[in-house]
Each structure stands twice: as C-alpha cells, then as structure tokens.
C-alpha positions as CSV (number, residue, x, y, z in Angstrom):
1,M,16.4,-21.6,-7.3
2,S,17.1,-18.4,-5.3
3,H,20.5,-16.7,-5.4
4,F,19.7,-15.0,-2.1
5,N,18.9,-17.7,0.4
6,T,22.2,-17.7,2.2
7,Q,22.5,-13.9,2.6
8,A,18.8,-13.2,3.3
9,K,19.6,-11.3,6.6
10,L,22.2,-9.1,4.9
11,Y,19.8,-8.5,2.1
12,A,17.1,-7.3,4.5
13,E,19.5,-5.0,6.4
14,Y,21.5,-3.4,3.7
15,R,19.5,-3.3,0.4
16,P,18.3,0.2,-0.3
17,D,14.6,0.7,0.0
18,Y,12.5,2.5,-2.6
19,P,11.3,6.2,-2.8
20,A,7.7,6.9,-1.7
21,A,7.1,8.5,-5.1
22,L,7.4,5.0,-6.8
23,F,4.3,3.8,-4.9
24,E,2.5,7.0,-5.4
25,F,3.0,6.6,-9.2
26,I,1.8,3.0,-9.1
27,A,-1.3,3.9,-7.1
28,A,-2.1,6.8,-9.5
29,E,-1.9,4.5,-12.5
30,A,-3.6,1.4,-11.1
31,P,-7.3,1.1,-12.1
32,D,-8.3,0.4,-8.5
33,H,-6.7,-0.1,-5.1
34,K,-8.2,-3.4,-3.8
35,L,-5.2,-5.8,-4.4
36,A,-1.6,-5.5,-5.4
37,W,0.6,-8.6,-6.1
38,D,4.3,-8.0,-5.3
39,C,6.2,-10.8,-6.9
40,A,9.7,-11.9,-5.8
41,T,9.2,-9.6,-2.8
42,G,12.4,-10.7,-1.0
43,N,12.2,-9.0,2.4
44,G,9.0,-7.1,1.5
45,Q,10.5,-3.7,0.8
46,A,8.2,-2.9,-2.0
47,A,5.2,-4.7,-0.5
48,I,5.2,-2.4,2.5
49,G,5.4,0.6,0.2
50,L,2.4,-0.7,-1.7
51,A,0.4,-1.3,1.5
52,N,0.2,2.4,2.0
53,H,-1.9,2.7,-1.1
54,F,-3.7,-0.7,-1.6
55,E,-6.3,-2.3,0.6
56,R,-4.5,-5.6,0.4
57,V,-1.0,-6.7,-0.8
58,I,-0.1,-10.3,-1.5
59,A,3.7,-10.6,-1.5
60,T,5.2,-13.9,-2.9
61,D,8.8,-15.2,-3.0
62,I,10.3,-18.6,-3.8
63,S,12.6,-18.2,-0.8
64,G,11.3,-18.9,2.7
65,E,14.6,-17.6,4.1
66,Q,13.9,-14.2,2.5
67,L,10.3,-14.0,3.7
68,A,11.5,-14.9,7.2
69,Q,13.3,-11.5,7.2
70,A,10.3,-9.6,6.0
71,K,8.8,-6.9,8.3
72,P,5.2,-7.8,9.3
73,H,2.5,-5.4,8.1
74,Q,-1.2,-5.7,8.7
75,G,-1.8,-4.9,5.0
76,V,0.6,-7.5,3.6
77,E,0.2,-11.3,3.3
78,Y,3.5,-13.1,2.6
79,R,3.4,-16.4,0.8
80,V,6.1,-18.8,-0.4
81,A,5.4,-19.3,-4.1
82,P,7.3,-19.3,-7.4
83,A,6.7,-16.4,-9.7
84,E,5.3,-18.6,-12.4
85,R,2.8,-20.3,-10.1
86,S,1.7,-17.6,-7.6
87,G,-1.5,-19.3,-6.4
88,L,-3.5,-16.1,-6.8
89,A,-7.0,-16.1,-8.3
90,N,-7.6,-15.3,-11.9
91,H,-7.9,-11.5,-12.7
92,C,-7.7,-10.4,-9.1
93,A,-4.9,-7.8,-9.0
94,D,-5.1,-4.1,-9.8
95,A,-1.3,-3.9,-9.9
96,V,1.6,-6.4,-10.3
97,T,5.0,-5.3,-9.2
98,I,8.5,-6.9,-9.3
99,T,11.5,-5.0,-8.1
100,Q,15.1,-6.0,-8.7
101,A,14.2,-9.6,-9.7
102,L,12.7,-9.8,-13.2
103,H,16.1,-10.8,-14.6
104,W,16.2,-14.0,-12.5
105,L,12.9,-15.3,-14.0
106,D,11.7,-17.3,-17.0
107,M,10.1,-14.2,-18.4
108,S,7.7,-15.8,-20.8
109,R,6.2,-18.1,-18.0
110,F,6.1,-15.2,-15.6
111,Y,4.4,-12.9,-18.1
112,A,1.8,-15.6,-18.7
113,E,1.1,-15.7,-14.9
114,V,0.8,-11.9,-14.9
115,Q,-1.8,-12.0,-17.7
116,R,-3.7,-14.6,-15.6
117,V,-3.6,-12.8,-12.3
118,A,-4.0,-9.2,-13.4
119,K,-7.4,-7.5,-14.0
120,P,-8.0,-6.0,-17.4
121,N,-6.1,-2.7,-17.6
122,A,-4.1,-3.5,-14.4
123,L,-0.7,-1.9,-14.1
124,F,2.5,-4.0,-14.4
125,V,5.7,-2.4,-13.0
126,A,9.2,-3.8,-13.1
127,T,12.1,-1.8,-11.6
128,V,15.8,-2.3,-11.6
129,Y,18.9,-0.5,-10.2
130,S,22.3,-1.0,-11.6
131,D,25.9,-0.4,-10.4
132,P,26.2,1.8,-7.4
133,V,28.3,5.0,-7.7
134,L,30.0,6.8,-4.8
135,D,30.2,10.6,-4.9
136,E,33.9,10.6,-4.0
137,P,35.9,9.6,-7.1
138,A,38.8,7.9,-5.3
139,L,36.4,5.7,-3.3
140,D,34.3,5.0,-6.3
141,K,37.3,3.8,-8.2
142,I,37.9,1.1,-5.6
143,L,34.2,0.2,-5.5
144,H,34.1,-0.1,-9.3
145,H,37.2,-2.4,-9.3
146,Y,35.6,-4.6,-6.7
147,N,32.4,-4.9,-8.7
148,K,33.9,-5.4,-12.1
149,V,37.3,-7.1,-11.4
150,V,37.3,-8.8,-8.0
151,V,33.8,-10.3,-8.1
152,G,33.0,-9.5,-11.7
153,P,33.6,-13.1,-12.9
154,Y,31.3,-14.4,-10.2
155,W,28.1,-12.6,-11.3
156,P,25.5,-14.9,-12.8
157,P,24.8,-14.4,-16.5
158,E,21.5,-12.7,-15.7
159,R,23.5,-9.7,-14.4
160,K,23.9,-8.6,-18.1
161,I,20.2,-7.8,-18.1
162,V,20.7,-5.5,-15.1
163,D,23.6,-3.8,-16.7
164,E,21.4,-3.0,-19.7
165,A,18.8,-1.5,-17.4
166,Y,16.0,-3.7,-18.8
167,K,16.2,-2.0,-22.1
168,N,16.2,-5.2,-24.2
169,I,13.8,-7.4,-22.3
170,P,10.6,-8.6,-23.8
171,F,7.8,-6.4,-22.5
172,P,4.3,-7.5,-23.7
173,F,2.4,-4.6,-22.1
174,R,1.1,-1.2,-23.3
175,E,4.0,1.0,-22.1
176,V,3.1,3.7,-19.6
177,E,5.3,6.8,-19.1
178,T,7.2,6.6,-15.8
179,P,8.8,9.2,-13.5
180,S,12.5,9.7,-13.2
181,L,13.3,8.9,-9.6
182,T,16.5,8.8,-7.5
183,L,17.7,5.9,-5.5
184,E,20.4,7.1,-3.1
185,R,21.7,6.7,0.4
186,S,24.5,8.1,2.7
187,W,26.3,5.1,4.2
188,S,29.3,4.4,6.5
189,L,32.0,2.0,5.3
190,R,30.4,-0.7,7.5
191,E,27.0,-0.2,5.8
192,L,28.6,-0.3,2.3
193,S,30.5,-3.5,3.2
194,G,27.3,-5.1,4.4
195,Y,25.6,-4.2,1.1
196,L,28.5,-5.8,-0.9
197,R,28.2,-9.0,1.2
198,S,24.6,-9.2,0.1
199,W,25.6,-9.5,-3.6
200,S,25.2,-12.9,-5.2
201,A,28.7,-12.4,-6.7
202,T,30.3,-11.9,-3.3
203,V,28.6,-15.0,-2.0
204,R,29.8,-17.1,-4.9
205,Y,33.4,-15.7,-4.6
206,T,33.5,-16.5,-0.9
207,K,32.2,-20.1,-1.4
208,Q,34.7,-20.8,-4.2
209,N,37.8,-19.2,-2.6
210,K,37.0,-19.7,1.1
211,V,37.8,-16.1,1.8
212,D,35.7,-13.0,2.2
213,P,36.7,-10.5,-0.6
214,V,35.1,-7.6,1.3
215,L,37.9,-7.7,3.9
216,D,40.5,-6.6,1.3
217,F,38.0,-4.0,-0.1
218,E,37.6,-2.5,3.4
219,A,41.3,-2.3,3.9
220,Q,41.7,-0.4,0.6
221,M,38.8,1.9,1.4
222,Q,39.9,2.7,4.9
223,S,43.1,4.5,3.8
224,I,40.9,7.1,2.0
225,W,37.7,6.9,4.0
226,K,39.6,7.4,7.3
227,D,36.8,7.6,9.8
228,S,34.8,4.4,9.1
229,G,31.7,6.0,10.7
230,R,31.8,8.9,8.2
231,K,28.8,8.8,5.8
232,V,29.4,9.0,2.0
233,R,26.6,9.5,-0.6
234,L,25.9,6.5,-2.8
235,H,23.5,6.5,-5.7
236,W,22.2,3.9,-8.1
237,P,20.9,4.5,-11.7
238,F,17.2,3.5,-11.3
239,T,14.9,2.3,-14.1
240,I,11.2,1.8,-14.0
241,R,9.2,0.0,-16.8
242,A,5.5,0.1,-16.6
243,G,2.6,-1.1,-18.8
244,R,-1.0,-1.9,-18.9
245,V,-2.1,-5.6,-19.0
246,S,-4.6,-6.2,-21.7
C-alpha cells in the first residue's frame, strides 16, 4: 500500500528536491557507474539526480500514480514494482538508493532484495528529512502546531522512524562516512501550503473530517506573513546513511 497515491501531483510539485552534492557523493563511493537502482522513487527526484552520474538508472515504485508524475529522462527507466520484488537481475546494481521512503517498508524483506540486486561492494544509501523549520520564529510556531497538534494524531506509526532520523533502524551494511548536507528552500505561503497538502497526515485528516486543515493554517499564517507572495526560508534536518553491500 502507498500512502501517497491520492496526492501524487502535489508530491511532485511541492516536495523539495535533493542537493547535487548527494549524487556526487554516491557516484564517488559507488564501485562503478553502470547501473543505479532508485527504490520507491516517487516522482523520480533522486533518479534524475543519479542519471547525471550513472549510465543507466532503474527507478521503481509501487505507485503507478506517483510514476505518472515523474519527469521523463533518457537515462531513467521507470517501473511499477514493490520494493521487496524489484524484478532487477541478480547482482546488477552499483548503487541502491532510497530517499524518504525506507520507513514505509518491511525492512528485512527489502534488505534481502538489496543483497540480491547489488553487486559486491555496491553502495547502499538511505536518506530522510524530518520536520521542516521556518526561519521566522512566529511563523515556525504556527507550522509546528499544525504538524504536531492539528495533524499530529493522523501521522502513520512509521513517522516515529522519521522523527528519530533513522538512528535506530537495522542497517546490515558496512557503514560509510557521509557528508553533512543542507536541504532548504525559500517558499511563498502558497508553496508551503501545497507542501503541507502533500503530507499523508493532512490527507488522512481531510478524509476523516471532510475539511481541509490547511485553510485554517493559511488564515493564521497570513496575519504574520502579510504578502502571501513573500518568500521565507525553510530548512529540513537531513540525514544520510550509507553502507557497502557485502
């Protein structure tokens, strides 16, 4: 089951993309650059970044709705497939990546698939970003309240793994030192609202209560934001875990 089928278009438009330095790190640590597998690719954000460094990228996702929003790229082949049954050949991938999705998976089954698909000494990379922070404290207070109080009860249980920044997940790979990278954007209120509507918790709240909680959020923000077209800096704590597949 995917938590993101219904908001696939919002996810494609408003989720932050990843810094180029992430893909430079992956390319530098991968044993070769023939094939990368990007699992749970969503709308292909990471897959396209990988395509700048690998001859071929296979990007899989269980959600056809998500893949329908992916940007075409000559170096990327999109496939509908579950993470645990990718359909890739044995020991074919020089790198396996999964961004902002590992917490949704049955990790033991997925890791078994990674071991099957990866070449010896291939690089495995999982990334996650946690709660966004606005640079302006008064605005950030409203955002925090929306996240933790308004839609907080509607987050799936797996959200706890995100809050822990993947510190406590099983990780059966030889750990590789990773760079400290920044994930940030400058957004208008409209863009921030679109991002909140892409959250699984917002979708669950809306379905259960028959009302869009972002409307009240926007009204509260507007009194401080003033010009809704004004850009405010937003950043996310960003974690990268990487390891060699033996």
